[in-house]
All heavy atoms as TSV, in Angstrom:
chain	resi	resn	atom	element	x	y	z
A	1	ILE	N	N	9.791	4.004	-6.646
A	1	ILE	CA	C	9.294	3.626	-7.961
A	1	ILE	C	C	9.928	4.521	-9.029
A	1	ILE	O	O	10.338	4.038	-10.082
A	1	ILE	CB	C	7.756	3.697	-8.005
A	1	ILE	CG1	C	7.168	2.627	-7.098
A	1	ILE	CG2	C	7.255	3.537	-9.434
A	1	ILE	CD1	C	5.668	2.691	-6.941
A	2	PHE	N	N	10.007	5.820	-8.734
A	2	PHE	CA	C	10.577	6.762	-9.697
A	2	PHE	C	C	12.031	6.405	-10.022
A	2	PHE	O	O	12.423	6.349	-11.196
A	2	PHE	CB	C	10.480	8.187	-9.150
A	2	PHE	CG	C	11.064	9.223	-10.054
A	2	PHE	CD1	C	10.347	9.693	-11.142
A	2	PHE	CD2	C	12.330	9.734	-9.827
A	2	PHE	CE1	C	10.883	10.647	-11.989
A	2	PHE	CE2	C	12.874	10.687	-10.658
A	2	PHE	CZ	C	12.148	11.145	-11.738
A	3	SER	N	N	12.825	6.131	-9.002
A	3	SER	CA	C	14.237	5.797	-9.210
A	3	SER	C	C	14.395	4.516	-10.015
A	3	SER	O	O	15.269	4.415	-10.888
A	3	SER	CB	C	14.950	5.657	-7.868
A	3	SER	OG	O	14.930	6.876	-7.179
A	4	LEU	N	N	13.558	3.542	-9.743
A	4	LEU	CA	C	13.590	2.300	-10.505
A	4	LEU	C	C	13.191	2.564	-11.960
A	4	LEU	O	O	13.746	1.960	-12.879
A	4	LEU	CB	C	12.670	1.261	-9.863
A	4	LEU	CG	C	12.751	-0.153	-10.405
A	4	LEU	CD1	C	14.161	-0.706	-10.316
A	4	LEU	CD2	C	11.785	-1.055	-9.643
A	5	GLY	N	N	12.252	3.467	-12.172
A	5	GLY	CA	C	11.864	3.855	-13.529
A	5	GLY	C	C	13.029	4.465	-14.291
A	5	GLY	O	O	13.227	4.196	-15.480
A	6	ILE	N	N	13.831	5.294	-13.596
A	6	ILE	CA	C	15.024	5.882	-14.210
A	6	ILE	C	C	15.982	4.761	-14.642
A	6	ILE	O	O	16.507	4.770	-15.756
A	6	ILE	CB	C	15.753	6.817	-13.215
A	6	ILE	CG1	C	14.884	8.006	-12.852
A	6	ILE	CG2	C	17.115	7.233	-13.763
A	6	ILE	CD1	C	15.042	9.233	-13.670
A	7	ILE	N	N	16.180	3.797	-13.753
A	7	ILE	CA	C	17.092	2.682	-14.059
A	7	ILE	C	C	16.569	1.863	-15.232
A	7	ILE	O	O	17.313	1.524	-16.149
A	7	ILE	CB	C	17.311	1.802	-12.810
A	7	ILE	CG1	C	18.087	2.596	-11.758
A	7	ILE	CG2	C	18.043	0.506	-13.169
A	7	ILE	CD1	C	18.128	1.950	-10.395
A	8	PHE	N	N	15.275	1.536	-15.227
A	8	PHE	CA	C	14.695	0.773	-16.342
A	8	PHE	C	C	14.859	1.525	-17.657
A	8	PHE	O	O	15.253	0.960	-18.665
A	8	PHE	CB	C	13.210	0.488	-16.102
A	8	PHE	CG	C	12.934	-0.625	-15.141
A	8	PHE	CD1	C	11.651	-0.824	-14.673
A	8	PHE	CD2	C	13.927	-1.473	-14.693
A	8	PHE	CE1	C	11.363	-1.844	-13.779
A	8	PHE	CE2	C	13.660	-2.497	-13.806
A	8	PHE	CZ	C	12.372	-2.681	-13.356
A	9	TYR	N	N	14.518	2.816	-17.649
A	9	TYR	CA	C	14.615	3.629	-18.862
A	9	TYR	C	C	16.048	3.610	-19.381
A	9	TYR	O	O	16.288	3.410	-20.561
A	9	TYR	CB	C	14.169	5.057	-18.566
A	9	TYR	CG	C	14.027	5.936	-19.794
A	9	TYR	CD1	C	12.781	6.142	-20.366
A	9	TYR	CD2	C	15.128	6.563	-20.375
A	9	TYR	CE1	C	12.638	6.954	-21.486
A	9	TYR	CE2	C	15.004	7.358	-21.486
A	9	TYR	CZ	C	13.758	7.556	-22.038
A	9	TYR	OH	O	13.609	8.356	-23.148
A	10	GLU	N	N	16.994	3.812	-18.476
A	10	GLU	CA	C	18.396	3.849	-18.872
A	10	GLU	C	C	18.888	2.491	-19.361
A	10	GLU	O	O	19.662	2.406	-20.322
A	10	GLU	CB	C	19.238	4.338	-17.694
A	10	GLU	CG	C	20.502	5.023	-18.103
A	10	GLU	CD	C	21.144	5.816	-16.987
A	10	GLU	OE1	O	20.652	5.810	-15.844
A	10	GLU	OE2	O	22.173	6.438	-17.278
A	11	MET	N	N	18.429	1.416	-18.735
A	11	MET	CA	C	18.819	0.077	-19.174
A	11	MET	C	C	18.259	-0.229	-20.562
A	11	MET	O	O	18.929	-0.851	-21.393
A	11	MET	CB	C	18.325	-0.976	-18.178
A	11	MET	CG	C	19.109	-1.018	-16.894
A	11	MET	SD	S	18.412	-2.140	-15.660
A	11	MET	CE	C	18.353	-3.674	-16.539
A	12	LEU	N	N	17.045	0.201	-20.812
A	12	LEU	CA	C	16.391	-0.095	-22.086
A	12	LEU	C	C	16.911	0.765	-23.231
A	12	LEU	O	O	17.017	0.300	-24.366
A	12	LEU	CB	C	14.876	0.104	-21.960
A	12	LEU	CG	C	14.150	-0.891	-21.065
A	12	LEU	CD1	C	12.741	-0.389	-20.759
A	12	LEU	CD2	C	14.115	-2.258	-21.720
A	13	THR	N	N	17.223	2.030	-22.948
A	13	THR	CA	C	17.571	2.970	-24.014
A	13	THR	C	C	19.039	3.363	-24.048
A	13	THR	O	O	19.517	3.853	-25.063
A	13	THR	CB	C	16.746	4.260	-23.880
A	13	THR	OG1	O	17.149	4.951	-22.694
A	13	THR	CG2	C	15.263	3.980	-23.857
A	14	GLY	N	N	19.736	3.203	-22.912
A	14	GLY	CA	C	21.110	3.655	-22.830
A	14	GLY	C	C	21.236	5.145	-22.573
A	14	GLY	O	O	22.324	5.707	-22.639
A	15	ILE	N	N	20.100	5.801	-22.301
A	15	ILE	CA	C	20.059	7.252	-22.103
A	15	ILE	C	C	19.330	7.564	-20.802
A	15	ILE	O	O	18.272	6.992	-20.528
A	15	ILE	CB	C	19.304	7.928	-23.270
A	15	ILE	CG1	C	20.003	7.622	-24.589
A	15	ILE	CG2	C	19.185	9.428	-23.053
A	15	ILE	CD1	C	19.181	7.981	-25.800
A	16	HIS	N	N	19.853	8.489	-20.018
A	16	HIS	CA	C	19.152	8.956	-18.823
A	16	HIS	C	C	17.981	9.819	-19.299
A	16	HIS	O	O	18.166	10.699	-20.142
A	16	HIS	CB	C	20.096	9.776	-17.946
A	16	HIS	CG	C	19.546	10.108	-16.610
A	16	HIS	ND1	N	18.583	11.063	-16.433
A	16	HIS	CD2	C	19.816	9.604	-15.391
A	16	HIS	CE1	C	18.293	11.152	-15.155
A	16	HIS	NE2	N	19.034	10.266	-14.502
A	17	PRO	N	N	16.779	9.598	-18.804
A	17	PRO	CA	C	15.612	10.302	-19.343
A	17	PRO	C	C	15.563	11.798	-19.060
A	17	PRO	O	O	14.875	12.535	-19.776
A	17	PRO	CB	C	14.433	9.593	-18.683
A	17	PRO	CG	C	14.996	9.004	-17.437
A	17	PRO	CD	C	16.419	8.660	-17.751
A	18	PHE	N	N	16.259	12.283	-18.051
A	18	PHE	CA	C	16.154	13.694	-17.677
A	18	PHE	C	C	17.489	14.429	-17.611
A	18	PHE	O	O	17.504	15.630	-17.410
A	18	PHE	CB	C	15.477	13.820	-16.306
A	18	PHE	CG	C	14.088	13.267	-16.268
A	18	PHE	CD1	C	13.829	12.067	-15.622
A	18	PHE	CD2	C	13.038	13.920	-16.881
A	18	PHE	CE1	C	12.546	11.550	-15.574
A	18	PHE	CE2	C	11.755	13.412	-16.850
A	18	PHE	CZ	C	11.502	12.224	-16.190
A	19	ARG	N	N	18.604	13.754	-17.730
A	19	ARG	CA	C	19.915	14.374	-17.509
A	19	ARG	C	C	20.140	15.571	-18.431
A	19	ARG	O	O	19.909	15.497	-19.629
A	19	ARG	CB	C	21.030	13.373	-17.714
A	19	ARG	CG	C	22.384	14.027	-17.436
A	19	ARG	CD	C	23.430	13.097	-16.970
A	19	ARG	NE	N	22.939	12.370	-15.809
A	19	ARG	CZ	C	23.400	11.202	-15.425
A	19	ARG	NH1	N	24.365	10.632	-16.086
A	19	ARG	NH2	N	22.909	10.584	-14.391
A	20	ARG	N	N	20.567	16.648	-17.826
A	20	ARG	CA	C	20.920	17.869	-18.537
A	20	ARG	C	C	22.330	18.274	-18.105
A	20	ARG	O	O	22.951	17.622	-17.277
A	20	ARG	CB	C	19.923	18.990	-18.223
A	20	ARG	CG	C	18.460	18.654	-18.513
A	20	ARG	CD	C	18.220	18.413	-19.999
A	20	ARG	NE	N	16.810	18.207	-20.306
A	20	ARG	CZ	C	16.192	17.051	-20.351
A	20	ARG	NH1	N	16.851	15.938	-20.072
A	20	ARG	NH2	N	14.916	16.956	-20.679
A	21	THR	N	N	22.826	19.365	-18.625
A	21	THR	CA	C	24.185	19.803	-18.336
A	21	THR	C	C	24.382	20.161	-16.864
A	21	THR	O	O	25.351	19.748	-16.246
A	21	THR	CB	C	24.548	21.014	-19.211
A	21	THR	OG1	O	24.325	20.674	-20.576
A	21	THR	CG2	C	25.997	21.400	-19.044
A	22	LEU	N	N	23.471	20.936	-16.309
A	22	LEU	CA	C	23.584	21.379	-14.921
A	22	LEU	C	C	22.576	20.646	-14.038
A	22	LEU	O	O	21.462	20.327	-14.484
A	22	LEU	CB	C	23.316	22.886	-14.821
A	22	LEU	CG	C	24.266	23.795	-15.600
A	22	LEU	CD1	C	23.786	25.241	-15.552
A	22	LEU	CD2	C	25.670	23.681	-15.043
A	23	PRO	N	N	22.916	20.390	-12.784
A	23	PRO	CA	C	21.974	19.718	-11.876
A	23	PRO	C	C	20.634	20.443	-11.748
A	23	PRO	O	O	19.587	19.801	-11.691
A	23	PRO	CB	C	22.719	19.701	-10.539
A	23	PRO	CG	C	24.154	19.745	-10.906
A	23	PRO	CD	C	24.227	20.591	-12.152
A	24	VAL	N	N	20.650	21.759	-11.740
A	24	VAL	CA	C	19.391	22.500	-11.628
A	24	VAL	C	C	18.522	22.292	-12.875
A	24	VAL	O	O	17.296	22.233	-12.786
A	24	VAL	CB	C	19.649	24.002	-11.341
A	24	VAL	CG1	C	20.245	24.701	-12.545
A	24	VAL	CG2	C	18.388	24.698	-10.870
A	25	GLU	N	N	19.150	22.129	-14.031
A	25	GLU	CA	C	18.406	21.849	-15.258
A	25	GLU	C	C	17.809	20.445	-15.223
A	25	GLU	O	O	16.697	20.228	-15.708
A	25	GLU	CB	C	19.307	22.008	-16.484
A	25	GLU	CG	C	19.741	23.434	-16.737
A	25	GLU	CD	C	20.777	23.547	-17.841
A	25	GLU	OE1	O	21.455	22.532	-18.153
A	25	GLU	OE2	O	20.925	24.643	-18.383
A	26	THR	N	N	18.548	19.502	-14.659
A	26	THR	CA	C	18.034	18.143	-14.506
A	26	THR	C	C	16.820	18.133	-13.592
A	26	THR	O	O	15.803	17.498	-13.897
A	26	THR	CB	C	19.132	17.208	-13.953
A	26	THR	OG1	O	20.223	17.197	-14.872
A	26	THR	CG2	C	18.621	15.796	-13.756
A	27	THR	N	N	16.897	18.856	-12.487
A	27	THR	CA	C	15.768	18.948	-11.563
A	27	THR	C	C	14.556	19.566	-12.247
A	27	THR	O	O	13.435	19.077	-12.101
A	27	THR	CB	C	16.155	19.773	-10.321
A	27	THR	OG1	O	17.269	19.145	-9.687
A	27	THR	CG2	C	15.005	19.868	-9.343
A	28	ALA	N	N	14.773	20.627	-13.004
A	28	ALA	CA	C	13.672	21.274	-13.725
A	28	ALA	C	C	13.056	20.315	-14.746
A	28	ALA	O	O	11.830	20.269	-14.909
A	28	ALA	CB	C	14.162	22.540	-14.410
A	29	ALA	N	N	13.888	19.527	-15.418
A	29	ALA	CA	C	13.373	18.563	-16.394
A	29	ALA	C	C	12.519	17.500	-15.714
A	29	ALA	O	O	11.464	17.111	-16.225
A	29	ALA	CB	C	14.530	17.911	-17.150
A	30	ILE	N	N	12.956	17.032	-14.542
A	30	ILE	CA	C	12.183	16.027	-13.808
A	30	ILE	C	C	10.810	16.568	-13.443
A	30	ILE	O	O	9.798	15.876	-13.556
A	30	ILE	CB	C	12.946	15.577	-12.543
A	30	ILE	CG1	C	14.158	14.738	-12.939
A	30	ILE	CG2	C	12.044	14.801	-11.595
A	30	ILE	CD1	C	15.125	14.463	-11.807
A	31	LEU	N	N	10.762	17.821	-13.025
A	31	LEU	CA	C	9.502	18.407	-12.563
A	31	LEU	C	C	8.594	18.883	-13.688
A	31	LEU	O	O	7.378	18.922	-13.518
A	31	LEU	CB	C	9.794	19.584	-11.623
A	31	LEU	CG	C	10.491	19.216	-10.317
A	31	LEU	CD1	C	10.864	20.479	-9.556
A	31	LEU	CD2	C	9.618	18.305	-9.480
A	32	ASN	N	N	9.169	19.231	-14.848
A	32	ASN	CA	C	8.371	19.908	-15.873
A	32	ASN	C	C	8.290	19.221	-17.226
A	32	ASN	O	O	7.528	19.665	-18.076
A	32	ASN	CB	C	8.927	21.322	-16.084
A	32	ASN	CG	C	8.884	22.139	-14.824
A	32	ASN	OD1	O	7.868	22.207	-14.153
A	32	ASN	ND2	N	10.005	22.757	-14.483
A	33	GLU	N	N	9.065	18.176	-17.456
A	33	GLU	CA	C	9.102	17.567	-18.783
A	33	GLU	C	C	8.757	16.084	-18.728
A	33	GLU	O	O	8.977	15.425	-17.727
A	33	GLU	CB	C	10.499	17.718	-19.395
A	33	GLU	CG	C	10.919	19.145	-19.609
A	33	GLU	CD	C	12.343	19.259	-20.129
A	33	GLU	OE1	O	12.893	18.242	-20.620
A	33	GLU	OE2	O	12.913	20.355	-20.023
A	34	GLU	N	N	8.239	15.603	-19.832
A	34	GLU	CA	C	8.016	14.172	-20.023
A	34	GLU	C	C	9.228	13.621	-20.770
A	34	GLU	O	O	9.699	14.249	-21.716
A	34	GLU	CB	C	6.768	13.932	-20.872
A	34	GLU	CG	C	5.477	14.340	-20.209
A	34	GLU	CD	C	5.049	13.349	-19.151
A	34	GLU	OE1	O	5.300	12.144	-19.329
A	34	GLU	OE2	O	4.474	13.790	-18.158
A	35	PRO	N	N	9.756	12.475	-20.370
A	35	PRO	CA	C	10.868	11.907	-21.142
A	35	PRO	C	C	10.376	11.416	-22.500
A	35	PRO	O	O	9.184	11.164	-22.698
A	35	PRO	CB	C	11.337	10.745	-20.276
A	35	PRO	CG	C	10.174	10.388	-19.440
A	35	PRO	CD	C	9.380	11.645	-19.234
A	36	GLU	N	N	11.300	11.304	-23.437
A	36	GLU	CA	C	10.945	10.752	-24.740
A	36	GLU	C	C	10.454	9.323	-24.544
A	36	GLU	O	O	10.928	8.617	-23.651
A	36	GLU	CB	C	12.159	10.758	-25.663
A	36	GLU	CG	C	12.624	12.136	-26.033
A	36	GLU	CD	C	13.835	12.108	-26.938
A	36	GLU	OE1	O	14.662	11.174	-26.846
A	36	GLU	OE2	O	13.960	13.044	-27.733
A	37	PRO	N	N	9.522	8.880	-25.348
A	37	PRO	CA	C	9.030	7.501	-25.199
A	37	PRO	C	C	10.149	6.483	-25.389
A	37	PRO	O	O	11.059	6.686	-26.195
A	37	PRO	CB	C	7.995	7.371	-26.320
A	37	PRO	CG	C	7.724	8.734	-26.807
A	37	PRO	CD	C	8.887	9.588	-26.447
A	38	VAL	N	N	10.069	5.403	-24.650
A	38	VAL	CA	C	11.040	4.318	-24.779
A	38	VAL	C	C	11.061	3.829	-26.221
A	38	VAL	O	O	12.117	3.525	-26.772
A	38	VAL	CB	C	10.698	3.163	-23.810
A	38	VAL	CG1	C	11.536	1.934	-24.105
A	38	VAL	CG2	C	10.878	3.599	-22.372
A	39	SER	N	N	9.911	3.811	-26.869
A	39	SER	CA	C	9.815	3.295	-28.237
A	39	SER	C	C	10.633	4.117	-29.228
A	39	SER	O	O	11.007	3.610	-30.278
A	39	SER	CB	C	8.351	3.249	-28.676
A	39	SER	OG	O	7.775	4.535	-28.597
A	40	LYS	N	N	10.928	5.371	-28.916
A	40	LYS	CA	C	11.759	6.179	-29.813
A	40	LYS	C	C	13.184	5.630	-29.870
A	40	LYS	O	O	13.838	5.697	-30.900
A	40	LYS	CB	C	11.783	7.634	-29.353
A	40	LYS	CG	C	12.623	8.513	-30.236
A	40	LYS	CD	C	12.590	9.955	-29.837
A	40	LYS	CE	C	13.469	10.759	-30.798
A	40	LYS	NZ	N	13.576	12.135	-30.436
A	41	HIS	N	N	13.652	5.114	-28.765
A	41	HIS	CA	C	15.011	4.591	-28.687
A	41	HIS	C	C	15.067	3.067	-28.805
A	41	HIS	O	O	16.136	2.511	-29.045
A	41	HIS	CB	C	15.654	5.004	-27.359
A	41	HIS	CG	C	15.654	6.472	-27.138
A	41	HIS	ND1	N	16.511	7.332	-27.784
A	41	HIS	CD2	C	14.877	7.260	-26.350
A	41	HIS	CE1	C	16.279	8.569	-27.404
A	41	HIS	NE2	N	15.287	8.550	-26.534
A	42	LEU	N	N	13.930	2.423	-28.604
A	42	LEU	CA	C	13.868	0.961	-28.649
A	42	LEU	C	C	12.688	0.547	-29.534
A	42	LEU	O	O	11.617	0.220	-29.046
A	42	LEU	CB	C	13.697	0.409	-27.224
A	42	LEU	CG	C	13.711	-1.094	-27.041
A	42	LEU	CD1	C	15.081	-1.657	-27.373
A	42	LEU	CD2	C	13.334	-1.444	-25.611
A	43	PRO	N	N	12.898	0.606	-30.860
A	43	PRO	CA	C	11.800	0.242	-31.766
A	43	PRO	C	C	11.318	-1.179	-31.493
A	43	PRO	O	O	12.101	-2.062	-31.156
A	43	PRO	CB	C	12.437	0.332	-33.157
A	43	PRO	CG	C	13.644	1.184	-32.975
A	43	PRO	CD	C	14.103	0.966	-31.562
A	44	GLY	N	N	10.041	-1.355	-31.584
A	44	GLY	CA	C	9.470	-2.670	-31.351
A	44	GLY	C	C	9.104	-2.933	-29.907
A	44	GLY	O	O	8.619	-4.013	-29.584
A	45	SER	N	N	9.328	-1.962	-29.026
A	45	SER	CA	C	8.938	-2.162	-27.626
A	45	SER	C	C	7.418	-2.153	-27.526
A	45	SER	O	O	6.732	-1.468	-28.285
A	45	SER	CB	C	9.543	-1.082	-26.730
A	45	SER	OG	O	9.125	0.202	-27.128
A	46	THR	N	N	6.909	-2.912	-26.589
A	46	THR	CA	C	5.467	-3.045	-26.458
A	46	THR	C	C	4.850	-1.820	-25.789
A	46	THR	O	O	5.531	-1.061	-25.093
A	46	THR	CB	C	5.106	-4.282	-25.625
A	46	THR	OG1	O	5.580	-4.086	-24.294
A	46	THR	CG2	C	5.698	-5.543	-26.214
A	47	GLU	N	N	3.565	-1.656	-26.011
A	47	GLU	CA	C	2.838	-0.555	-25.387
A	47	GLU	C	C	2.812	-0.725	-23.867
A	47	GLU	O	O	2.912	0.254	-23.133
A	47	GLU	CB	C	1.410	-0.491	-25.930
A	47	GLU	CG	C	0.665	0.750	-25.490
A	47	GLU	CD	C	-0.675	0.890	-26.174
A	47	GLU	OE1	O	-0.809	0.489	-27.343
A	47	GLU	OE2	O	-1.597	1.402	-25.505
A	48	LEU	N	N	2.713	-1.948	-23.406
A	48	LEU	CA	C	2.717	-2.210	-21.967
A	48	LEU	C	C	4.039	-1.762	-21.339
A	48	LEU	O	O	4.048	-1.136	-20.281
A	48	LEU	CB	C	2.472	-3.691	-21.685
A	48	LEU	CG	C	2.517	-4.108	-20.212
A	48	LEU	CD1	C	1.462	-3.367	-19.405
A	48	LEU	CD2	C	2.341	-5.605	-20.085
A	49	LEU	N	N	5.152	-2.063	-21.991
A	49	LEU	CA	C	6.454	-1.632	-21.486
A	49	LEU	C	C	6.522	-0.113	-21.437
A	49	LEU	O	O	6.944	0.477	-20.440
A	49	LEU	CB	C	7.580	-2.179	-22.363
A	49	LEU	CG	C	8.985	-1.733	-21.999
A	49	LEU	CD1	C	9.386	-2.253	-20.627
A	49	LEU	CD2	C	9.976	-2.187	-23.055
A	50	GLN	N	N	6.080	0.542	-22.494
A	50	GLN	CA	C	6.088	2.001	-22.555
A	50	GLN	C	C	5.229	2.596	-21.442
A	50	GLN	O	O	5.645	3.515	-20.743
A	50	GLN	CB	C	5.587	2.484	-23.916
A	50	GLN	CG	C	5.454	3.980	-24.025
A	50	GLN	CD	C	6.756	4.719	-23.799
A	50	GLN	OE1	O	7.803	4.321	-24.284
A	50	GLN	NE2	N	6.703	5.792	-23.046
A	51	GLU	N	N	4.024	2.082	-21.249
A	51	GLU	CA	C	3.127	2.589	-20.205
A	51	GLU	C	C	3.707	2.365	-18.812
A	51	GLU	O	O	3.587	3.221	-17.943
A	51	GLU	CB	C	1.764	1.916	-20.312
A	51	GLU	CG	C	0.961	2.347	-21.512
A	51	GLU	CD	C	-0.338	1.563	-21.651
A	51	GLU	OE1	O	-0.663	0.757	-20.747
A	51	GLU	OE2	O	-1.013	1.755	-22.669
A	52	THR	N	N	4.333	1.223	-18.605
A	52	THR	CA	C	4.907	0.915	-17.299
A	52	THR	C	C	6.039	1.873	-16.953
A	52	THR	O	O	6.058	2.469	-15.871
A	52	THR	CB	C	5.411	-0.542	-17.256
A	52	THR	OG1	O	4.327	-1.419	-17.553
A	52	THR	CG2	C	5.994	-0.880	-15.898
A	53	VAL	N	N	6.967	2.045	-17.883
A	53	VAL	CA	C	8.099	2.936	-17.622
A	53	VAL	C	C	7.619	4.382	-17.481
A	53	VAL	O	O	8.052	5.102	-16.585
A	53	VAL	CB	C	9.172	2.799	-18.718
A	53	VAL	CG1	C	10.285	3.821	-18.536
A	53	VAL	CG2	C	9.759	1.398	-18.723
A	54	SER	N	N	6.704	4.809	-18.331
A	54	SER	CA	C	6.162	6.170	-18.230
A	54	SER	C	C	5.465	6.383	-16.899
A	54	SER	O	O	5.601	7.441	-16.279
A	54	SER	CB	C	5.178	6.446	-19.365
A	54	SER	OG	O	5.844	6.456	-20.592
A	55	GLY	N	N	4.723	5.397	-16.445
A	55	GLY	CA	C	4.050	5.502	-15.155
A	55	GLY	C	C	5.032	5.582	-14.003
A	55	GLY	O	O	4.830	6.332	-13.045
A	56	MET	N	N	6.113	4.841	-14.111
A	56	MET	CA	C	7.133	4.875	-13.056
A	56	MET	C	C	7.841	6.226	-13.014
A	56	MET	O	O	8.277	6.677	-11.955
A	56	MET	CB	C	8.147	3.763	-13.269
A	56	MET	CG	C	7.563	2.380	-13.092
A	56	MET	SD	S	8.709	1.077	-13.522
A	56	MET	CE	C	9.654	1.000	-12.011
A	57	LEU	N	N	7.950	6.888	-14.162
A	57	LEU	CA	C	8.634	8.174	-14.230
A	57	LEU	C	C	7.699	9.357	-13.991
A	57	LEU	O	O	8.147	10.503	-14.011
A	57	LEU	CB	C	9.316	8.333	-15.593
A	57	LEU	CG	C	10.464	7.370	-15.853
A	57	LEU	CD1	C	10.981	7.535	-17.275
A	57	LEU	CD2	C	11.580	7.568	-14.854
A	58	ALA	N	N	6.440	9.087	-13.751
A	58	ALA	CA	C	5.487	10.168	-13.507
A	58	ALA	C	C	5.806	10.864	-12.187
A	58	ALA	O	O	6.190	10.221	-11.208
A	58	ALA	CB	C	4.073	9.608	-13.465
A	59	VAL	N	N	5.656	12.185	-12.176
A	59	VAL	CA	C	5.920	12.954	-10.957
A	59	VAL	C	C	4.906	12.591	-9.893
A	59	VAL	O	O	5.234	12.499	-8.710
A	59	VAL	CB	C	5.888	14.459	-11.260
A	59	VAL	CG1	C	6.041	15.266	-9.989
A	59	VAL	CG2	C	7.000	14.818	-12.237
A	60	THR	N	N	3.662	12.332	-10.300
A	60	THR	CA	C	2.629	11.919	-9.364
A	60	THR	C	C	2.377	10.425	-9.549
A	60	THR	O	O	1.942	9.987	-10.606
A	60	THR	CB	C	1.313	12.686	-9.582
A	60	THR	OG1	O	0.959	12.611	-10.966
A	60	THR	CG2	C	1.471	14.147	-9.198
A	61	PRO	N	N	2.667	9.614	-8.552
A	61	PRO	CA	C	2.584	8.160	-8.713
A	61	PRO	C	C	1.181	7.621	-8.949
A	61	PRO	O	O	1.040	6.491	-9.364
A	61	PRO	CB	C	3.152	7.616	-7.395
A	61	PRO	CG	C	3.277	8.745	-6.478
A	61	PRO	CD	C	3.167	10.009	-7.263
A	62	HIS	N	N	0.129	8.394	-8.732
A	62	HIS	CA	C	-1.212	7.882	-8.951
A	62	HIS	C	C	-1.468	7.560	-10.416
A	62	HIS	O	O	-2.385	6.846	-10.748
A	62	HIS	CB	C	-2.272	8.865	-8.440
A	62	HIS	CG	C	-2.399	10.098	-9.272
A	62	HIS	ND1	N	-1.576	11.178	-9.103
A	62	HIS	CD2	C	-3.232	10.404	-10.287
A	62	HIS	CE1	C	-1.901	12.121	-9.981
A	62	HIS	NE2	N	-2.900	11.668	-10.708
A	63	ILE	N	N	-0.618	8.062	-11.320
A	63	ILE	CA	C	-0.773	7.734	-12.727
A	63	ILE	C	C	-0.504	6.245	-12.953
A	63	ILE	O	O	-1.160	5.593	-13.739
A	63	ILE	CB	C	0.176	8.601	-13.593
A	63	ILE	CG1	C	-0.256	10.063	-13.512
A	63	ILE	CG2	C	0.218	8.126	-15.026
A	63	ILE	CD1	C	0.679	11.043	-14.155
A	64	LEU	N	N	0.451	5.704	-12.225
A	64	LEU	CA	C	0.756	4.281	-12.326
A	64	LEU	C	C	-0.224	3.450	-11.510
A	64	LEU	O	O	-0.672	2.399	-11.920
A	64	LEU	CB	C	2.188	4.008	-11.863
A	64	LEU	CG	C	2.680	2.576	-11.936
A	64	LEU	CD1	C	2.634	2.062	-13.362
A	64	LEU	CD2	C	4.088	2.480	-11.399
A	65	PHE	N	N	-0.551	3.930	-10.329
A	65	PHE	CA	C	-1.438	3.215	-9.419
A	65	PHE	C	C	-2.639	4.080	-9.084
A	65	PHE	O	O	-2.631	4.796	-8.094
A	65	PHE	CB	C	-0.688	2.843	-8.126
A	65	PHE	CG	C	0.537	2.031	-8.359
A	65	PHE	CD1	C	1.802	2.579	-8.260
A	65	PHE	CD2	C	0.432	0.699	-8.719
A	65	PHE	CE1	C	2.943	1.827	-8.471
A	65	PHE	CE2	C	1.572	-0.062	-8.950
A	65	PHE	CZ	C	2.823	0.502	-8.833
A	66	PRO	N	N	-3.688	4.031	-9.922
A	66	PRO	CA	C	-4.869	4.904	-9.683
A	66	PRO	C	C	-5.569	4.615	-8.380
A	66	PRO	O	O	-5.515	3.598	-7.801
A	66	PRO	CB	C	-5.776	4.611	-10.868
A	66	PRO	CG	C	-5.173	3.492	-11.627
A	66	PRO	CD	C	-3.836	3.182	-11.068
């Protein structure tokens, strides 16, 4: 689910949600940071789309599937 969330985010925004200069920085971003909302890069996106992609990118999947 997480990997598909990365693909959706990138398809919608054209930007990888966590990519940093070094691989270790990318890993740290995945574990410690929230990606920017899809709506910041895609004005007019629905709240449902934003919640779905955010849930897919959550480190703990129970956020998407309680």
